[in-house]
KEGUVO-260000 format. One line per field, with one value per residue: residue number from 1; residue in one letter; z, y negated, x of N, C-alpha, C, O in turn. Coordinates in steps of 0.05 Angstrom, whole numbers, always signed. Each point is the difference from the previous one (the first is absolute). Layout:
N
segu: (NUM  ...)
bagu: (a  ...)
n.w: (Z  ...)
n.v: (Y  ...)
n.u: (X  ...)
ca.w: (Z  ...)
ca.v: (Y  ...)
ca.u: (X  ...)
c.w: (Z  ...)
c.v: (Y  ...)
c.u: (X  ...)
o.w: (Z  ...)
o.v: (Y  ...)
o.u: (X  ...)
//
This chain:
118
segu: (1  2  3  4  5  6  7  8  9  10  11  12  13  14  15  16  17  18  19  20  21  22  23  24  25  26  27  28  29  30  31  32  33  34  35  36  37  38  39  40  41  42  43  44  45  46  47  48  49  50  51  52  53  54  55  56  57  58  59  60  61  62  63  64  65  66  67  68  69  70  71  72  73  74  75  76  77  78  79  80  81  82  83  84  85  86  87  88  89  90  91  92  93  94  95  96  97  98  99  100  101  102  103  104  105  106  107  108  109  110  111  112  113  114  115  116  117  118)
bagu: (x  x  x  x  x  x  x  x  x  x  x  x  x  x  x  x  x  x  x  x  x  x  x  x  x  x  x  x  x  x  x  x  x  x  x  x  x  x  x  x  x  x  x  x  x  x  x  x  x  x  x  x  x  x  x  x  x  x  x  x  x  x  x  x  x  x  x  x  x  x  x  x  x  x  x  x  x  x  x  x  x  x  x  x  x  x  x  x  x  x  x  x  x  x  x  x  x  x  x  x  x  x  x  x  x  x  x  x  x  x  x  x  x  x  x  x  x  x)
n.w: (+0  -23  -15  +25  +35  -26  +5  -41  +26  -44  -7  +10  -27  +11  +28  -20  -39  +4  -2  -40  -22  +15  -37  -3  +42  -24  +3  -29  -41  -6  -5  -40  -35  +0  -13  -44  -25  +3  -22  -43  -11  +2  -36  -37  -1  -6  -42  -22  +10  -36  -29  +20  +42  +1  +12  +45  +8  -6  +23  +35  -3  -4  +27  +31  -26  -1  +36  +32  -8  +16  +43  +14  -7  +14  +45  +18  -23  +43  -29  +27  -8  -39  +6  +34  -11  -17  +34  +20  -19  +7  +40  +6  -15  +26  +35  -8  -5  +37  +20  -21  +34  +23  +25  -22  +6  +38  -1  -19  +25  +29  -15  -6  +34  +16  -24  +12  +35  -26)
n.v: (+24  -22  -21  +29  +15  +34  +21  -4  -32  +2  +42  -30  -35  -28  -33  -30  -11  -36  -41  -16  -20  -43  -9  +15  -2  +32  +37  +1  +14  +45  +18  -2  +25  +43  +10  +1  +35  +35  +3  +12  +43  +25  +0  +22  +44  +16  +2  +37  +31  -17  +34  -38  +11  -11  -43  +4  -6  -43  -36  -13  -19  -45  -33  -14  -24  -45  -25  +3  -31  -40  -12  -9  -41  -42  -1  -28  -27  -7  +1  +19  +43  +15  +22  -19  -34  +6  +6  -37  -26  +13  -12  -42  -10  +9  -27  -38  +2  +0  -39  -14  +21  -30  +27  +9  -33  +2  +28  -18  -26  +20  +17  -30  -16  +25  -3  -36  +16  +30)
n.u: (+17  -32  +36  -24  +23  +13  -39  +17  -19  -9  -16  -31  +0  +32  -13  -27  +19  +26  -17  -11  +33  +0  -24  +42  +13  -21  +24  +34  -7  -3  +41  +21  -11  +13  +41  +9  -12  +28  +39  -3  -5  +36  +27  -11  +7  +41  +16  -13  +31  +20  -2  +11  -7  -44  +5  +5  -43  -12  +14  -25  -40  -6  +16  -30  -28  -1  +7  -30  -32  +11  -7  -42  -16  +2  -2  -31  +26  -13  -34  -31  +12  -17  -39  +22  +27  +41  +29  +15  +32  +42  +17  +14  +41  +36  +8  +22  +44  +25  +8  +38  +19  +24  -26  -38  -30  -24  -35  -36  -26  -28  -39  -32  -24  -34  -38  -25  -23  -19)
ca.w: (+0  +0  +27  +3  +12  -12  -26  -1  -20  -3  +3  +10  -23  -4  +24  +2  -7  +20  +24  -5  -1  +27  +9  -23  +8  +7  +30  +11  -6  +16  +28  +1  -1  +25  +22  -4  +4  +28  +15  -7  +13  +29  +3  -5  +23  +24  -3  +1  +28  +15  +11  -19  +0  -20  -26  -3  -11  -29  -5  +15  -12  -28  -3  +16  -16  -27  +0  +2  -26  -17  +10  +0  -25  -23  +4  -8  +19  -9  -15  +18  +13  -16  -13  +17  -10  -24  +8  +11  -23  -15  +15  -5  -28  -2  +13  -17  -23  +10  +6  -26  -14  -19  +11  -21  -13  +17  -4  -26  +3  +15  -16  -21  +13  +9  -24  -12  +19  +15)
ca.v: (-24  -25  -12  -17  -26  -16  -10  -29  -8  -28  -9  +20  +16  +19  +17  +16  +28  +13  +3  +23  +25  +8  +12  +18  +22  -10  +1  -24  -23  +2  -6  -29  -11  +6  -15  -28  -6  +5  -23  -24  +2  -4  -28  -16  +5  -13  -29  -8  +3  -19  +14  -6  +21  +21  -7  +16  +27  +2  +9  +24  +24  +1  +10  +24  +23  -1  +6  +29  +12  -2  +18  +28  +9  -10  +4  -24  -22  -20  -23  -24  -4  -17  -20  +0  -16  +13  +25  -6  -6  +25  +17  -11  +6  +29  +7  -10  +18  +25  -4  -3  +26  -1  +15  +14  -20  -2  +24  -4  -21  +12  +20  -14  -13  +21  +12  -19  -9  +22)
ca.u: (-17  +15  +6  -23  +3  +21  -10  -4  -20  -2  -28  -19  -8  +22  +0  -24  +2  +17  -17  -18  +16  +7  -26  -7  -18  -27  -3  +12  -18  -24  +7  +2  -27  -14  +12  -5  -29  -7  +11  -16  -27  +4  +7  -24  -18  +10  -2  -29  -9  +16  +23  +21  +21  -7  +12  +24  -7  +6  +28  +8  -12  +7  +28  +4  -7  +13  +28  +4  -7  +24  +21  -8  -14  +15  +29  +14  -3  -20  +9  -1  +26  +16  -16  -24  -22  -11  -12  -27  -16  -3  -18  -27  -7  -4  -25  -22  -2  -11  -28  -14  +0  +22  +22  +14  +17  +23  +17  +13  +20  +21  +14  +15  +23  +19  +12  +19  +20  +13)
c.w: (+0  +28  +5  +9  -13  -28  +2  -23  +0  +3  +11  -23  -6  +23  +1  -8  +19  +26  -4  -1  +28  +14  -21  +7  +10  +31  +13  -5  +18  +30  +3  +1  +26  +23  -2  +5  +29  +17  -5  +14  +30  +5  -3  +23  +24  -2  +1  +29  +19  +13  -19  -1  -20  -27  -5  -12  -29  -5  +14  -12  -29  -5  +15  -14  -26  +1  +4  -26  -19  +8  -5  -26  -24  +1  -10  +22  -10  -15  +17  +14  -15  -12  +15  -12  -25  +7  +11  -23  -16  +14  -5  -28  -3  +12  -16  -24  +8  +5  -26  -16  -19  +10  -22  -15  +17  -3  -27  +2  +15  -16  -21  +12  +8  -24  -11  +19  +17  -10)
c.v: (-25  -10  -22  -28  -17  -10  -30  -7  -30  -11  +23  +18  +22  +20  +20  +29  +16  +5  +24  +26  +9  +12  +19  +22  -12  +0  -25  -24  +1  -4  -31  -12  +4  -17  -30  -7  +4  -23  -25  +0  -6  -30  -18  +3  -15  -30  -10  +1  -19  +13  -3  +21  +22  -6  +15  +28  +2  +8  +26  +26  +2  +11  +26  +25  +1  +9  +30  +14  -1  +20  +30  +10  -8  +7  -23  -21  -19  -23  -25  -5  -20  -24  -4  -16  +13  +27  -4  -6  +26  +18  -9  +7  +29  +9  -10  +19  +27  -3  -4  +26  +3  +14  +14  -19  -5  +23  -2  -20  +12  +20  -13  -12  +21  +13  -18  -6  +22  +5)
c.u: (+18  +4  -20  +6  +22  -8  -5  -19  -1  -28  -17  -9  +20  +0  -23  +3  +18  -16  -18  +15  +8  -25  -10  -19  -27  -3  +12  -18  -25  +6  +2  -28  -14  +11  -6  -29  -8  +11  -15  -27  +2  +7  -24  -19  +9  -2  -29  -10  +17  +25  +24  +22  -6  +12  +26  -5  +7  +29  +8  -11  +8  +28  +4  -9  +15  +29  +5  -7  +24  +20  -7  -13  +17  +29  +16  -3  -22  +12  +1  +27  +17  -14  -27  -24  -13  -13  -28  -19  -6  -20  -29  -9  -6  -27  -24  -5  -12  -30  -17  +1  +23  +25  +16  +18  +26  +19  +15  +23  +24  +16  +18  +25  +21  +14  +22  +24  +13  +28)
o.w: (+11  +18  -10  -13  +7  -13  +20  -21  +20  +5  -1  +3  -7  -4  +9  +15  +6  +11  +18  +10  +4  +23  -7  -18  +15  +10  +19  +18  +10  +14  +20  +17  +11  +16  +20  +14  +11  +17  +18  +11  +11  +19  +17  +9  +13  +19  +11  +6  +24  +20  -17  -21  -8  -17  -23  -8  -9  -14  -10  -4  -10  -14  -8  +6  -10  -16  -14  -7  -15  -17  -8  -7  -17  -20  -12  +20  -24  +8  -6  +10  +12  -7  -10  +0  -2  -14  -5  +0  -10  -14  -5  -5  -14  -12  -3  -7  -14  -7  +0  -23  -19  -7  +2  -9  -12  -1  -1  -11  -8  +0  -6  -12  -4  +2  -11  -9  +19  +11)
o.v: (+1  +6  -23  -19  -23  -14  -10  +12  -13  -24  +23  +24  +22  +24  +22  +18  +23  +22  +17  +20  +25  +9  +1  +10  -19  -18  -10  -16  -21  -11  -11  -17  -18  -11  -12  -20  -15  -11  -16  -20  -14  -11  -18  -19  -14  -13  -21  -15  +1  -12  +17  +3  +14  +18  +5  +14  +22  +20  +16  +19  +22  +20  +17  +22  +22  +16  +11  +21  +19  +14  +16  +23  +17  +3  +3  +5  -4  -10  -19  -22  -15  -20  +8  +10  +2  +8  +16  +10  +4  +13  +16  +7  +8  +16  +14  +6  +11  +18  +5  +0  +15  -7  +2  +8  -3  -4  +7  +4  -5  +0  +9  +2  -3  +7  +10  -11  -6  +18)
o.u: (+22  -15  +3  -9  +2  +15  -10  +2  +3  -4  +8  -3  -7  +7  +4  -8  -5  +2  -3  -9  +3  +2  -23  -14  +0  -13  -12  -4  -8  -18  -9  -6  -12  -15  -6  -6  -17  -14  -5  -8  -16  -10  -5  -12  -15  -8  -5  -19  -3  +10  +4  +12  +18  +2  +8  +18  +9  +5  +15  +15  +6  +4  +16  +10  +7  +8  +17  +12  +4  +12  +17  +2  +6  +13  +21  -14  -2  +21  +14  +5  +15  +12  -21  -22  -24  -19  -18  -23  -22  -16  -18  -23  -19  -14  -20  -22  -17  -16  -24  -9  -2  +23  +25  +22  +21  +24  +24  +21  +23  +25  +22  +22  +24  +24  +20  +20  +14  +14)
//
């Protein structure tokens, strides 16, 4: 696998296929989606109830589920280690695509990047 955290990119557009490739397995993408949406739901619930500390659920649950998926399912390092802002944007884009039923498109983007960069 490519050296994940040493990759350099000039733009988010250039980074995006790499980000998706670091999530090449459907299980990794679904763990991300589940963790992020669960963290978001708990955060929103807590904030709606006036419990500001619940806002911490989004990063804690989101990253707390996503990072182990990289280590145990993908066998790579999270892209957020080297590109935190673009990774957050990529996660949101990936989840939007999954919710829109475009997971197969993500698999194609990942396969293409991996074939070109291995």
